PDBQT receptor file of N, H, CA, C and O in Angstrom, charges set to zero:
ATOM      1  N   MET A   1     144.011  57.608 109.777  1.00  0.00    +0.000 N 
ATOM      2  CA  MET A   1     143.928  57.765 111.227  1.00  0.00    +0.000 C 
ATOM      3  C   MET A   1     142.512  57.485 111.675  1.00  0.00    +0.000 C 
ATOM      4  O   MET A   1     141.594  57.356 110.865  1.00  0.00    +0.000 OA
ATOM      5  N   ILE A   2     142.359  57.397 112.958  1.00  0.00    +0.000 N 
ATOM      6  H   ILE A   2     143.105  57.502 113.616  1.00  0.00    +0.000 HD
ATOM      7  CA  ILE A   2     141.066  57.133 113.566  1.00  0.00    +0.000 C 
ATOM      8  C   ILE A   2     140.101  58.261 113.225  1.00  0.00    +0.000 C 
ATOM      9  O   ILE A   2     140.478  59.432 113.224  1.00  0.00    +0.000 OA
ATOM     10  N   LYS A   3     138.869  57.904 112.940  1.00  0.00    +0.000 N 
ATOM     11  H   LYS A   3     138.562  56.952 112.941  1.00  0.00    +0.000 HD
ATOM     12  CA  LYS A   3     137.846  58.893 112.607  1.00  0.00    +0.000 C 
ATOM     13  C   LYS A   3     137.709  59.909 113.736  1.00  0.00    +0.000 C 
ATOM     14  O   LYS A   3     137.757  59.552 114.912  1.00  0.00    +0.000 OA
ATOM     15  N   ASP A   4     137.541  61.159 113.374  1.00  0.00    +0.000 N 
ATOM     16  H   ASP A   4     137.502  61.449 112.418  1.00  0.00    +0.000 HD
ATOM     17  CA  ASP A   4     137.320  62.267 114.304  1.00  0.00    +0.000 C 
ATOM     18  C   ASP A   4     138.567  62.705 115.066  1.00  0.00    +0.000 C 
ATOM     19  O   ASP A   4     138.448  63.416 116.064  1.00  0.00    +0.000 OA
ATOM     20  N   TRP A   5     139.744  62.309 114.633  1.00  0.00    +0.000 N 
ATOM     21  H   TRP A   5     139.841  61.732 113.822  1.00  0.00    +0.000 HD
ATOM     22  CA  TRP A   5     140.986  62.777 115.244  1.00  0.00    +0.000 C 
ATOM     23  C   TRP A   5     141.683  63.716 114.268  1.00  0.00    +0.000 C 
ATOM     24  O   TRP A   5     141.619  63.524 113.054  1.00  0.00    +0.000 OA
ATOM     25  N   VAL A   6     142.356  64.741 114.812  1.00  0.00    +0.000 N 
ATOM     26  H   VAL A   6     142.409  64.897 115.799  1.00  0.00    +0.000 HD
ATOM     27  CA  VAL A   6     142.972  65.784 114.004  1.00  0.00    +0.000 C 
ATOM     28  C   VAL A   6     144.465  65.858 114.309  1.00  0.00    +0.000 C 
ATOM     29  O   VAL A   6     144.876  65.779 115.467  1.00  0.00    +0.000 OA
ATOM     30  N   CYS A   7     145.259  66.008 113.276  1.00  0.00    +0.000 N 
ATOM     31  H   CYS A   7     144.926  66.072 112.336  1.00  0.00    +0.000 HD
ATOM     32  CA  CYS A   7     146.711  66.129 113.433  1.00  0.00    +0.000 C 
ATOM     33  C   CYS A   7     147.046  67.553 113.870  1.00  0.00    +0.000 C 
ATOM     34  O   CYS A   7     146.664  68.515 113.204  1.00  0.00    +0.000 OA
ATOM     35  N   LEU A   8     147.759  67.689 114.988  1.00  0.00    +0.000 N 
ATOM     36  H   LEU A   8     148.069  66.907 115.530  1.00  0.00    +0.000 HD
ATOM     37  CA  LEU A   8     148.172  69.004 115.486  1.00  0.00    +0.000 C 
ATOM     38  C   LEU A   8     149.594  69.358 115.122  1.00  0.00    +0.000 C 
ATOM     39  O   LEU A   8     149.983  70.521 115.233  1.00  0.00    +0.000 OA
ATOM     40  N   GLY A   9     150.375  68.397 114.693  1.00  0.00    +0.000 N 
ATOM     41  H   GLY A   9     150.059  67.453 114.602  1.00  0.00    +0.000 HD
ATOM     42  CA  GLY A   9     151.750  68.703 114.336  1.00  0.00    +0.000 C 
ATOM     43  C   GLY A   9     152.518  67.457 113.965  1.00  0.00    +0.000 C 
ATOM     44  O   GLY A   9     152.072  66.330 114.182  1.00  0.00    +0.000 OA
ATOM     45  N   SER A  10     153.690  67.692 113.397  1.00  0.00    +0.000 N 
ATOM     46  H   SER A  10     154.053  68.607 113.220  1.00  0.00    +0.000 HD
ATOM     47  CA  SER A  10     154.540  66.580 113.000  1.00  0.00    +0.000 C 
ATOM     48  C   SER A  10     155.991  66.900 113.338  1.00  0.00    +0.000 C 
ATOM     49  O   SER A  10     156.353  68.051 113.580  1.00  0.00    +0.000 OA
ATOM     50  N   SER A  11     156.806  65.859 113.350  1.00  0.00    +0.000 N 
ATOM     51  H   SER A  11     156.512  64.923 113.153  1.00  0.00    +0.000 HD
ATOM     52  CA  SER A  11     158.206  66.012 113.731  1.00  0.00    +0.000 C 
ATOM     53  C   SER A  11     159.019  64.900 113.088  1.00  0.00    +0.000 C 
ATOM     54  O   SER A  11     158.508  63.808 112.840  1.00  0.00    +0.000 OA
ATOM     55  N   ARG A  12     160.277  65.182 112.822  1.00  0.00    +0.000 N 
ATOM     56  H   ARG A  12     160.692  66.069 113.023  1.00  0.00    +0.000 HD
ATOM     57  CA  ARG A  12     161.166  64.158 112.258  1.00  0.00    +0.000 C 
ATOM     58  C   ARG A  12     161.597  63.140 113.318  1.00  0.00    +0.000 C 
ATOM     59  O   ARG A  12     161.813  61.973 112.992  1.00  0.00    +0.000 OA
ATOM     60  N   THR A  13     161.726  63.560 114.577  1.00  0.00    +0.000 N 
ATOM     61  H   THR A  13     161.551  64.508 114.842  1.00  0.00    +0.000 HD
ATOM     62  CA  THR A  13     162.201  62.648 115.617  1.00  0.00    +0.000 C 
ATOM     63  C   THR A  13     161.105  62.169 116.555  1.00  0.00    +0.000 C 
ATOM     64  O   THR A  13     161.179  61.046 117.054  1.00  0.00    +0.000 OA
ATOM     65  N   GLY A  14     160.104  62.976 116.806  1.00  0.00    +0.000 N 
ATOM     66  H   GLY A  14     160.044  63.888 116.400  1.00  0.00    +0.000 HD
ATOM     67  CA  GLY A  14     159.007  62.603 117.692  1.00  0.00    +0.000 C 
ATOM     68  C   GLY A  14     159.225  62.960 119.146  1.00  0.00    +0.000 C 
ATOM     69  O   GLY A  14     158.285  62.897 119.939  1.00  0.00    +0.000 OA
ATOM     70  N   ILE A  15     160.445  63.334 119.522  1.00  0.00    +0.000 N 
ATOM     71  H   ILE A  15     161.209  63.384 118.878  1.00  0.00    +0.000 HD
ATOM     72  CA  ILE A  15     160.731  63.637 120.927  1.00  0.00    +0.000 C 
ATOM     73  C   ILE A  15     159.920  64.835 121.399  1.00  0.00    +0.000 C 
ATOM     74  O   ILE A  15     159.333  64.796 122.480  1.00  0.00    +0.000 OA
ATOM     75  N   ASP A  16     159.879  65.900 120.603  1.00  0.00    +0.000 N 
ATOM     76  H   ASP A  16     160.355  65.932 119.725  1.00  0.00    +0.000 HD
ATOM     77  CA  ASP A  16     159.114  67.086 120.994  1.00  0.00    +0.000 C 
ATOM     78  C   ASP A  16     157.620  66.784 121.079  1.00  0.00    +0.000 C 
ATOM     79  O   ASP A  16     156.911  67.391 121.882  1.00  0.00    +0.000 OA
ATOM     80  N   LEU A  17     157.144  65.863 120.270  1.00  0.00    +0.000 N 
ATOM     81  H   LEU A  17     157.720  65.369 119.618  1.00  0.00    +0.000 HD
ATOM     82  CA  LEU A  17     155.728  65.497 120.328  1.00  0.00    +0.000 C 
ATOM     83  C   LEU A  17     155.406  64.733 121.607  1.00  0.00    +0.000 C 
ATOM     84  O   LEU A  17     154.310  64.864 122.151  1.00  0.00    +0.000 OA
ATOM     85  N   GLU A  18     156.360  63.935 122.088  1.00  0.00    +0.000 N 
ATOM     86  H   GLU A  18     157.250  63.829 121.646  1.00  0.00    +0.000 HD
ATOM     87  CA  GLU A  18     156.163  63.232 123.363  1.00  0.00    +0.000 C 
ATOM     88  C   GLU A  18     156.006  64.234 124.512  1.00  0.00    +0.000 C 
ATOM     89  O   GLU A  18     155.191  64.031 125.413  1.00  0.00    +0.000 OA
ATOM     90  N   VAL A  19     156.786  65.305 124.472  1.00  0.00    +0.000 N 
ATOM     91  H   VAL A  19     157.447  65.469 123.740  1.00  0.00    +0.000 HD
ATOM     92  CA  VAL A  19     156.683  66.352 125.500  1.00  0.00    +0.000 C 
ATOM     93  C   VAL A  19     155.310  67.016 125.423  1.00  0.00    +0.000 C 
ATOM     94  O   VAL A  19     154.664  67.233 126.448  1.00  0.00    +0.000 OA
ATOM     95  N   LYS A  20     154.868  67.337 124.215  1.00  0.00    +0.000 N 
ATOM     96  H   LYS A  20     155.393  67.161 123.382  1.00  0.00    +0.000 HD
ATOM     97  CA  LYS A  20     153.558  67.969 124.033  1.00  0.00    +0.000 C 
ATOM     98  C   LYS A  20     152.432  67.035 124.467  1.00  0.00    +0.000 C 
ATOM     99  O   LYS A  20     151.467  67.476 125.093  1.00  0.00    +0.000 OA
ATOM    100  N   LYS A  21     152.547  65.769 124.143  1.00  0.00    +0.000 N 
ATOM    101  H   LYS A  21     153.330  65.411 123.635  1.00  0.00    +0.000 HD
ATOM    102  CA  LYS A  21     151.542  64.785 124.547  1.00  0.00    +0.000 C 
ATOM    103  C   LYS A  21     151.445  64.717 126.073  1.00  0.00    +0.000 C 
ATOM    104  O   LYS A  21     150.348  64.687 126.631  1.00  0.00    +0.000 OA
ATOM    105  N   GLY A  22     152.591  64.694 126.737  1.00  0.00    +0.000 N 
ATOM    106  H   GLY A  22     153.483  64.718 126.284  1.00  0.00    +0.000 HD
ATOM    107  CA  GLY A  22     152.610  64.669 128.194  1.00  0.00    +0.000 C 
ATOM    108  C   GLY A  22     151.997  65.919 128.801  1.00  0.00    +0.000 C 
ATOM    109  O   GLY A  22     151.252  65.836 129.777  1.00  0.00    +0.000 OA
ATOM    110  N   LEU A  23     152.303  67.069 128.232  1.00  0.00    +0.000 N 
ATOM    111  H   LEU A  23     152.908  67.136 127.438  1.00  0.00    +0.000 HD
ATOM    112  CA  LEU A  23     151.728  68.325 128.704  1.00  0.00    +0.000 C 
ATOM    113  C   LEU A  23     150.212  68.308 128.571  1.00  0.00    +0.000 C 
ATOM    114  O   LEU A  23     149.502  68.674 129.508  1.00  0.00    +0.000 OA
ATOM    115  N   LEU A  24     149.717  67.890 127.426  1.00  0.00    +0.000 N 
ATOM    116  H   LEU A  24     150.293  67.593 126.665  1.00  0.00    +0.000 HD
ATOM    117  CA  LEU A  24     148.268  67.844 127.215  1.00  0.00    +0.000 C 
ATOM    118  C   LEU A  24     147.593  66.890 128.195  1.00  0.00    +0.000 C 
ATOM    119  O   LEU A  24     146.540  67.211 128.746  1.00  0.00    +0.000 OA
ATOM    120  N   ALA A  25     148.188  65.730 128.414  1.00  0.00    +0.000 N 
ATOM    121  H   ALA A  25     149.044  65.470 127.967  1.00  0.00    +0.000 HD
ATOM    122  CA  ALA A  25     147.590  64.728 129.290  1.00  0.00    +0.000 C 
ATOM    123  C   ALA A  25     147.638  65.138 130.760  1.00  0.00    +0.000 C 
ATOM    124  O   ALA A  25     146.633  65.041 131.465  1.00  0.00    +0.000 OA
ATOM    125  N   GLU A  26     148.794  65.591 131.220  1.00  0.00    +0.000 N 
ATOM    126  H   GLU A  26     149.610  65.669 130.647  1.00  0.00    +0.000 HD
ATOM    127  CA  GLU A  26     148.972  65.863 132.640  1.00  0.00    +0.000 C 
ATOM    128  C   GLU A  26     148.383  67.199 133.087  1.00  0.00    +0.000 C 
ATOM    129  O   GLU A  26     147.768  67.280 134.150  1.00  0.00    +0.000 OA
ATOM    130  N   SER A  27     148.565  68.227 132.297  1.00  0.00    +0.000 N 
ATOM    131  H   SER A  27     149.064  68.161 131.434  1.00  0.00    +0.000 HD
ATOM    132  CA  SER A  27     148.126  69.559 132.725  1.00  0.00    +0.000 C 
ATOM    133  C   SER A  27     146.718  69.923 132.265  1.00  0.00    +0.000 C 
ATOM    134  O   SER A  27     146.068  70.776 132.870  1.00  0.00    +0.000 OA
ATOM    135  N   HIS A  28     146.245  69.281 131.199  1.00  0.00    +0.000 N 
ATOM    136  H   HIS A  28     146.772  68.588 130.707  1.00  0.00    +0.000 HD
ATOM    137  CA  HIS A  28     144.963  69.694 130.625  1.00  0.00    +0.000 C 
ATOM    138  C   HIS A  28     143.984  68.539 130.434  1.00  0.00    +0.000 C 
ATOM    139  O   HIS A  28     142.875  68.753 129.944  1.00  0.00    +0.000 OA
ATOM    140  N   GLN A  29     144.366  67.330 130.806  1.00  0.00    +0.000 N 
ATOM    141  H   GLN A  29     145.267  67.156 131.203  1.00  0.00    +0.000 HD
ATOM    142  CA  GLN A  29     143.524  66.136 130.691  1.00  0.00    +0.000 C 
ATOM    143  C   GLN A  29     142.970  65.965 129.269  1.00  0.00    +0.000 C 
ATOM    144  O   GLN A  29     141.805  65.610 129.086  1.00  0.00    +0.000 OA
ATOM    145  N   ILE A  30     143.811  66.219 128.282  1.00  0.00    +0.000 N 
ATOM    146  H   ILE A  30     144.757  66.507 128.431  1.00  0.00    +0.000 HD
ATOM    147  CA  ILE A  30     143.447  66.035 126.882  1.00  0.00    +0.000 C 
ATOM    148  C   ILE A  30     144.189  64.814 126.357  1.00  0.00    +0.000 C 
ATOM    149  O   ILE A  30     145.418  64.824 126.285  1.00  0.00    +0.000 OA
ATOM    150  N   PRO A  31     143.466  63.766 125.991  1.00  0.00    +0.000 N 
ATOM    151  CA  PRO A  31     144.143  62.588 125.438  1.00  0.00    +0.000 C 
ATOM    152  C   PRO A  31     144.753  62.899 124.070  1.00  0.00    +0.000 C 
ATOM    153  O   PRO A  31     144.141  63.583 123.250  1.00  0.00    +0.000 OA
ATOM    154  N   ALA A  32     145.937  62.401 123.840  1.00  0.00    +0.000 N 
ATOM    155  H   ALA A  32     146.434  61.845 124.507  1.00  0.00    +0.000 HD
ATOM    156  CA  ALA A  32     146.620  62.607 122.571  1.00  0.00    +0.000 C 
ATOM    157  C   ALA A  32     147.307  61.305 122.168  1.00  0.00    +0.000 C 
ATOM    158  O   ALA A  32     147.637  60.468 123.009  1.00  0.00    +0.000 OA
ATOM    159  N   VAL A  33     147.514  61.156 120.861  1.00  0.00    +0.000 N 
ATOM    160  H   VAL A  33     147.246  61.835 120.178  1.00  0.00    +0.000 HD
ATOM    161  CA  VAL A  33     148.131  59.954 120.309  1.00  0.00    +0.000 C 
ATOM    162  C   VAL A  33     149.248  60.378 119.365  1.00  0.00    +0.000 C 
ATOM    163  O   VAL A  33     149.094  61.327 118.596  1.00  0.00    +0.000 OA
ATOM    164  N   ILE A  34     150.365  59.675 119.426  1.00  0.00    +0.000 N 
ATOM    165  H   ILE A  34     150.490  58.904 120.050  1.00  0.00    +0.000 HD
ATOM    166  CA  ILE A  34     151.461  59.927 118.492  1.00  0.00    +0.000 C 
ATOM    167  C   ILE A  34     151.560  58.732 117.556  1.00  0.00    +0.000 C 
ATOM    168  O   ILE A  34     151.613  57.582 117.991  1.00  0.00    +0.000 OA
ATOM    169  N   MET A  35     151.584  59.029 116.273  1.00  0.00    +0.000 N 
ATOM    170  H   MET A  35     151.541  59.963 115.920  1.00  0.00    +0.000 HD
ATOM    171  CA  MET A  35     151.710  57.966 115.273  1.00  0.00    +0.000 C 
ATOM    172  C   MET A  35     153.041  58.090 114.546  1.00  0.00    +0.000 C 
ATOM    173  O   MET A  35     153.445  59.176 114.130  1.00  0.00    +0.000 OA
ATOM    174  N   ASN A  36     153.701  56.968 114.406  1.00  0.00    +0.000 N 
ATOM    175  H   ASN A  36     153.372  56.086 114.744  1.00  0.00    +0.000 HD
ATOM    176  CA  ASN A  36     154.956  56.903 113.668  1.00  0.00    +0.000 C 
ATOM    177  C   ASN A  36     154.628  56.596 112.210  1.00  0.00    +0.000 C 
ATOM    178  O   ASN A  36     154.181  55.498 111.878  1.00  0.00    +0.000 OA
ATOM    179  N   LYS A  37     154.856  57.571 111.359  1.00  0.00    +0.000 N 
ATOM    180  H   LYS A  37     155.219  58.463 111.629  1.00  0.00    +0.000 HD
ATOM    181  CA  LYS A  37     154.597  57.376 109.930  1.00  0.00    +0.000 C 
ATOM    182  C   LYS A  37     155.903  57.367 109.144  1.00  0.00    +0.000 C 
ATOM    183  O   LYS A  37     155.958  57.799 107.993  1.00  0.00    +0.000 OA
ATOM    184  N   LYS A  38     156.944  56.869 109.786  1.00  0.00    +0.000 N 
ATOM    185  H   LYS A  38     156.899  56.518 110.721  1.00  0.00    +0.000 HD
ATOM    186  CA  LYS A  38     158.257  56.779 109.142  1.00  0.00    +0.000 C 
ATOM    187  C   LYS A  38     158.422  55.409 108.491  1.00  0.00    +0.000 C 
ATOM    188  O   LYS A  38     157.858  54.413 108.943  1.00  0.00    +0.000 OA
ATOM    189  N   VAL A  39     159.199  55.387 107.435  1.00  0.00    +0.000 N 
ATOM    190  H   VAL A  39     159.658  56.196 107.068  1.00  0.00    +0.000 HD
ATOM    191  CA  VAL A  39     159.621  54.142 106.813  1.00  0.00    +0.000 C 
ATOM    192  C   VAL A  39     161.024  53.897 107.346  1.00  0.00    +0.000 C 
ATOM    193  O   VAL A  39     161.984  54.514 106.885  1.00  0.00    +0.000 OA
ATOM    194  N   SER A  40     161.143  53.005 108.308  1.00  0.00    +0.000 N 
ATOM    195  H   SER A  40     160.363  52.503 108.682  1.00  0.00    +0.000 HD
ATOM    196  CA  SER A  40     162.395  52.854 109.044  1.00  0.00    +0.000 C 
ATOM    197  C   SER A  40     163.578  52.459 108.167  1.00  0.00    +0.000 C 
ATOM    198  O   SER A  40     164.712  52.849 108.448  1.00  0.00    +0.000 OA
ATOM    199  N   ALA A  41     163.337  51.714 107.143  1.00  0.00    +0.000 N 
ATOM    200  H   ALA A  41     162.416  51.397 106.914  1.00  0.00    +0.000 HD
ATOM    201  CA  ALA A  41     164.444  51.272 106.300  1.00  0.00    +0.000 C 
ATOM    202  C   ALA A  41     165.141  52.451 105.611  1.00  0.00    +0.000 C 
ATOM    203  O   ALA A  41     166.333  52.375 105.312  1.00  0.00    +0.000 OA
ATOM    204  N   TYR A  42     164.417  53.519 105.364  1.00  0.00    +0.000 N 
ATOM    205  H   TYR A  42     163.449  53.580 105.607  1.00  0.00    +0.000 HD
ATOM    206  CA  TYR A  42     164.977  54.656 104.642  1.00  0.00    +0.000 C 
ATOM    207  C   TYR A  42     164.976  55.951 105.452  1.00  0.00    +0.000 C 
ATOM    208  O   TYR A  42     165.442  56.982 104.966  1.00  0.00    +0.000 OA
ATOM    209  N   ASP A  43     164.455  55.910 106.683  1.00  0.00    +0.000 N 
ATOM    210  H   ASP A  43     164.076  55.072 107.077  1.00  0.00    +0.000 HD
ATOM    211  CA  ASP A  43     164.351  57.083 107.549  1.00  0.00    +0.000 C 
ATOM    212  C   ASP A  43     163.590  58.225 106.859  1.00  0.00    +0.000 C 
ATOM    213  O   ASP A  43     163.977  59.389 106.961  1.00  0.00    +0.000 OA
ATOM    214  N   LEU A  44     162.530  57.884 106.173  1.00  0.00    +0.000 N 
ATOM    215  H   LEU A  44     162.216  56.938 106.090  1.00  0.00    +0.000 HD
ATOM    216  CA  LEU A  44     161.673  58.863 105.527  1.00  0.00    +0.000 C 
ATOM    217  C   LEU A  44     160.364  58.960 106.308  1.00  0.00    +0.000 C 
ATOM    218  O   LEU A  44     159.943  57.999 106.952  1.00  0.00    +0.000 OA
ATOM    219  N   GLY A  45     159.728  60.122 106.244  1.00  0.00    +0.000 N 
ATOM    220  H   GLY A  45     160.070  60.903 105.721  1.00  0.00    +0.000 HD
ATOM    221  CA  GLY A  45     158.447  60.299 106.900  1.00  0.00    +0.000 C 
ATOM    222  C   GLY A  45     158.576  61.067 108.200  1.00  0.00    +0.000 C 
ATOM    223  O   GLY A  45     159.631  61.621 108.508  1.00  0.00    +0.000 OA
ATOM    224  N   VAL A  46     157.491  61.094 108.959  1.00  0.00    +0.000 N 
ATOM    225  H   VAL A  46     156.634  60.644 108.709  1.00  0.00    +0.000 HD
ATOM    226  CA  VAL A  46     157.432  61.901 110.182  1.00  0.00    +0.000 C 
ATOM    227  C   VAL A  46     156.627  61.184 111.258  1.00  0.00    +0.000 C 
ATOM    228  O   VAL A  46     155.957  60.182 111.008  1.00  0.00    +0.000 OA
ATOM    229  N   TRP A  47     156.717  61.732 112.453  1.00  0.00    +0.000 N 
ATOM    230  H   TRP A  47     157.260  62.546 112.656  1.00  0.00    +0.000 HD
ATOM    231  CA  TRP A  47     155.846  61.373 113.572  1.00  0.00    +0.000 C 
ATOM    232  C   TRP A  47     154.745  62.431 113.597  1.00  0.00    +0.000 C 
ATOM    233  O   TRP A  47     155.000  63.589 113.267  1.00  0.00    +0.000 OA
ATOM    234  N   GLU A  48     153.519  62.050 113.986  1.00  0.00    +0.000 N 
ATOM    235  H   GLU A  48     153.312  61.110 114.254  1.00  0.00    +0.000 HD
ATOM    236  CA  GLU A  48     152.409  63.004 114.031  1.00  0.00    +0.000 C 
ATOM    237  C   GLU A  48     151.666  62.918 115.357  1.00  0.00    +0.000 C 
ATOM    238  O   GLU A  48     151.487  61.836 115.916  1.00  0.00    +0.000 OA
ATOM    239  N   LEU A  49     151.235  64.082 115.853  1.00  0.00    +0.000 N 
ATOM    240  H   LEU A  49     151.380  64.961 115.399  1.00  0.00    +0.000 HD
ATOM    241  CA  LEU A  49     150.484  64.193 117.104  1.00  0.00    +0.000 C 
ATOM    242  C   LEU A  49     149.016  64.434 116.779  1.00  0.00    +0.000 C 
ATOM    243  O   LEU A  49     148.684  65.359 116.037  1.00  0.00    +0.000 OA
ATOM    244  N   TYR A  50     148.136  63.599 117.334  1.00  0.00    +0.000 N 
ATOM    245  H   TYR A  50     148.406  62.848 117.936  1.00  0.00    +0.000 HD
ATOM    246  CA  TYR A  50     146.702  63.701 117.079  1.00  0.00    +0.000 C 
ATOM    247  C   TYR A  50     145.927  63.904 118.376  1.00  0.00    +0.000 C 
ATOM    248  O   TYR A  50     146.289  63.363 119.421  1.00  0.00    +0.000 OA
ATOM    249  N   VAL A  51     144.856  64.692 118.295  1.00  0.00    +0.000 N 
ATOM    250  H   VAL A  51     144.562  65.131 117.446  1.00  0.00    +0.000 HD
ATOM    251  CA  VAL A  51     143.887  64.830 119.382  1.00  0.00    +0.000 C 
ATOM    252  C   VAL A  51     142.500  64.689 118.780  1.00  0.00    +0.000 C 
ATOM    253  O   VAL A  51     142.312  64.866 117.577  1.00  0.00    +0.000 OA
ATOM    254  N   HIS A  52     141.535  64.371 119.624  1.00  0.00    +0.000 N 
ATOM    255  H   HIS A  52     141.688  64.227 120.601  1.00  0.00    +0.000 HD
ATOM    256  CA  HIS A  52     140.155  64.246 119.151  1.00  0.00    +0.000 C 
ATOM    257  C   HIS A  52     139.647  65.615 118.732  1.00  0.00    +0.000 C 
ATOM    258  O   HIS A  52     140.033  66.628 119.314  1.00  0.00    +0.000 OA
ATOM    259  N   LYS A  53     138.783  65.650 117.726  1.00  0.00    +0.000 N 
ATOM    260  H   LYS A  53     138.469  64.826 117.253  1.00  0.00    +0.000 HD
ATOM    261  CA  LYS A  53     138.323  66.927 117.171  1.00  0.00    +0.000 C 
ATOM    262  C   LYS A  53     137.626  67.802 118.207  1.00  0.00    +0.000 C 
ATOM    263  O   LYS A  53     137.639  69.026 118.072  1.00  0.00    +0.000 OA
ATOM    264  N   LYS A  54     137.022  67.217 119.234  1.00  0.00    +0.000 N 
ATOM    265  H   LYS A  54     137.012  66.223 119.344  1.00  0.00    +0.000 HD
ATOM    266  CA  LYS A  54     136.369  68.028 120.270  1.00  0.00    +0.000 C 
ATOM    267  C   LYS A  54     137.382  68.758 121.151  1.00  0.00    +0.000 C 
ATOM    268  O   LYS A  54     137.027  69.725 121.824  1.00  0.00    +0.000 OA
ATOM    269  N   ASP A  55     138.627  68.311 121.154  1.00  0.00    +0.000 N 
ATOM    270  H   ASP A  55     138.915  67.525 120.607  1.00  0.00    +0.000 HD
ATOM    271  CA  ASP A  55     139.673  68.900 121.994  1.00  0.00    +0.000 C 
ATOM    272  C   ASP A  55     140.647  69.788 121.230  1.00  0.00    +0.000 C 
ATOM    273  O   ASP A  55     141.583  70.317 121.830  1.00  0.00    +0.000 OA
ATOM    274  N   VAL A  56     140.458  69.966 119.929  1.00  0.00    +0.000 N 
ATOM    275  H   VAL A  56     139.698  69.536 119.442  1.00  0.00    +0.000 HD
ATOM    276  CA  VAL A  56     141.437  70.662 119.098  1.00  0.00    +0.000 C 
ATOM    277  C   VAL A  56     141.692  72.086 119.570  1.00  0.00    +0.000 C 
ATOM    278  O   VAL A  56     142.848  72.469 119.753  1.00  0.00    +0.000 OA
ATOM    279  N   GLU A  57     140.655  72.871 119.769  1.00  0.00    +0.000 N 
ATOM    280  H   GLU A  57     139.717  72.560 119.620  1.00  0.00    +0.000 HD
ATOM    281  CA  GLU A  57     140.834  74.277 120.146  1.00  0.00    +0.000 C 
ATOM    282  C   GLU A  57     141.525  74.397 121.503  1.00  0.00    +0.000 C 
ATOM    283  O   GLU A  57     142.448  75.196 121.660  1.00  0.00    +0.000 OA
ATOM    284  N   GLN A  58     141.089  73.616 122.471  1.00  0.00    +0.000 N 
ATOM    285  H   GLN A  58     140.339  72.967 122.343  1.00  0.00    +0.000 HD
ATOM    286  CA  GLN A  58     141.700  73.661 123.799  1.00  0.00    +0.000 C 
ATOM    287  C   GLN A  58     143.161  73.214 123.735  1.00  0.00    +0.000 C 
ATOM    288  O   GLN A  58     144.013  73.790 124.411  1.00  0.00    +0.000 OA
ATOM    289  N   ALA A  59     143.453  72.205 122.939  1.00  0.00    +0.000 N 
ATOM    290  H   ALA A  59     142.760  71.737 122.390  1.00  0.00    +0.000 HD
ATOM    291  CA  ALA A  59     144.828  71.715 122.799  1.00  0.00    +0.000 C 
ATOM    292  C   ALA A  59     145.725  72.756 122.140  1.00  0.00    +0.000 C 
ATOM    293  O   ALA A  59     146.865  72.945 122.565  1.00  0.00    +0.000 OA
ATOM    294  N   LYS A  60     145.231  73.428 121.117  1.00  0.00    +0.000 N 
ATOM    295  H   LYS A  60     144.305  73.274 120.772  1.00  0.00    +0.000 HD
ATOM    296  CA  LYS A  60     146.022  74.471 120.457  1.00  0.00    +0.000 C 
ATOM    297  C   LYS A  60     146.356  75.590 121.430  1.00  0.00    +0.000 C 
ATOM    298  O   LYS A  60     147.490  76.067 121.467  1.00  0.00    +0.000 OA
ATOM    299  N   ILE A  61     145.382  76.005 122.209  1.00  0.00    +0.000 N 
ATOM    300  H   ILE A  61     144.461  75.617 122.179  1.00  0.00    +0.000 HD
ATOM    301  CA  ILE A  61     145.618  77.056 123.204  1.00  0.00    +0.000 C 
ATOM    302  C   ILE A  61     146.637  76.595 124.235  1.00  0.00    +0.000 C 
ATOM    303  O   ILE A  61     147.551  77.343 124.582  1.00  0.00    +0.000 OA
ATOM    304  N   ALA A  62     146.487  75.375 124.725  1.00  0.00    +0.000 N 
ATOM    305  H   ALA A  62     145.744  74.767 124.443  1.00  0.00    +0.000 HD
ATOM    306  CA  ALA A  62     147.405  74.835 125.724  1.00  0.00    +0.000 C 
ATOM    307  C   ALA A  62     148.838  74.788 125.199  1.00  0.00    +0.000 C 
ATOM    308  O   ALA A  62     149.780  75.115 125.921  1.00  0.00    +0.000 OA
ATOM    309  N   LEU A  63     148.999  74.386 123.955  1.00  0.00    +0.000 N 
ATOM    310  H   LEU A  63     148.235  74.120 123.368  1.00  0.00    +0.000 HD
ATOM    311  CA  LEU A  63     150.345  74.270 123.384  1.00  0.00    +0.000 C 
ATOM    312  C   LEU A  63     150.944  75.650 123.072  1.00  0.00    +0.000 C 
ATOM    313  O   LEU A  63     152.163  75.809 123.118  1.00  0.00    +0.000 OA
ATOM    314  N   GLU A  64     150.124  76.630 122.762  1.00  0.00    +0.000 N 
ATOM    315  H   GLU A  64     149.133  76.501 122.724  1.00  0.00    +0.000 HD
ATOM    316  CA  GLU A  64     150.635  77.976 122.504  1.00  0.00    +0.000 C 
ATOM    317  C   GLU A  64     151.172  78.627 123.778  1.00  0.00    +0.000 C 
ATOM    318  O   GLU A  64     152.141  79.384 123.724  1.00  0.00    +0.000 OA
ATOM    319  N   TRP A  65     150.561  78.342 124.900  1.00  0.00    +0.000 N 
ATOM    320  H   TRP A  65     149.774  77.727 124.943  1.00  0.00    +0.000 HD
ATOM    321  CA  TRP A  65     150.948  78.973 126.160  1.00  0.00    +0.000 C 
ATOM    322  C   TRP A  65     152.154  78.315 126.792  1.00  0.00    +0.000 C 
ATOM    323  O   TRP A  65     152.719  78.861 127.739  1.00  0.00    +0.000 OA
ATOM    324  N   ASN A  66     152.566  77.157 126.298  1.00  0.00    +0.000 N 
ATOM    325  H   ASN A  66     152.106  76.714 125.528  1.00  0.00    +0.000 HD
ATOM    326  CA  ASN A  66     153.716  76.458 126.908  1.00  0.00    +0.000 C 
ATOM    327  C   ASN A  66     154.855  76.325 125.955  1.00  0.00    +0.000 C 
ATOM    328  O   ASN A  66     155.893  75.765 126.309  1.00  0.00    +0.000 OA
TER     329      ASN A  66
C-alpha cells in the first residue's frame, strides 16, 4: 500500500467499507481509500479500508460513534 497509510478494516464484500468511506469523507473530511485484494478467479481475499496515518485516531473515533 501507499507509504504512510494504515488499514482500518477489511471485508469479504466491500459494501460496508464503502459506507464507512462515505461517512469519513462526508461527515469528518477524512480521505479514505478502499483496495480490492481479492483474486477474482477464485473469490479469495478481502477488500481493505485505508486512511492516512495522521487521520487514524480521528477515523477510529468517527467509526466507533456511527
